[in-house]
N, C-alpha and C positions, 0 to 999 in steps of 0.2 A: 665464337663468342657473337650471344645474339645484341643486336643493337636496339637500348630503350630509350625511348622519345622520354627524356624526361620533361619537358613541359613547351608549351607552344605561348608566342608572345608575340596578339595581333597590334601591330602599330594604326592608329585611329584618325583621321583629322579631327582638328577640335579649332572651334574661331577664336575661342581668346583661353589659351593652355594655365593659366591662375584660375580663372573662374571654372573651368574643368575640373581642376583638380581641387577644390574648394567642395563643387559637387559631389565628388567621389568619395571624398575625407566624411565630408559633412551629413550626407542623405545616407550612401551607400555602406560607409562603415570600410572603406578602405585604407590602410596608411599612403603619405605621401610618399614614393619610394625617390624622388631625385626629381629637377627642375632646371633644365637649361634657357634663363629668360623668359620671352613670350615664343620659342618655338618650339619645344620640346618638351614632355614631362612626363611621368612614369607613374603608377600605384599600384599598391601589392594589397592584397589579401589571402593571405597563406598563401598558396600555389598559385593563385590566377596574378596574373602581374599583366598589366595593360599600359601601352606606349600612345603616348598622344603627340603628334606633329602639329605643328598653325597650318593653320589652311585657310583661306577666304574661300578655294572652290565649294561649287556645292557638290561635285563628284571628284571625286581625288580618290586614285586607287591607291590600294591598301597595301601594308606587308602585313608578314607575319612570320615570326622568328619560332624555328622549332629546334628545340637544345637538344641532340642525341650525343651517347657518347660512341665513339669511333668512326666519323665522321666521313673519314676518306676508304673505308672498308664497306659504309653503306653506299657511297657515292658509286665505286663499284659495282656492289650489287646490281644497283641503280641501271647502270649503265650494258653491265650483262645482259640485261633484260630487256635494251631497245631504250632505256631514255636518252633525251637529248640535256646534258647537262653544259 
């Protein structure tokens, strides 16, 4: 079975979660998919899903979630090719 990458979901820093979600909804046409206080939120437009984490830092490491079927098989393929996981 070939692995299919279904979606990629980046997690981006935001100074103010509510303000960020409102901007993506009201200006960019996304749907607010969820919010947990002022420390996490997500928006969705079609298959474009973005996560936001509260950060007061100007530079913050980002995360990116890659949704894939058969993750164990894919992990083994990567390891067989020399990937460190």
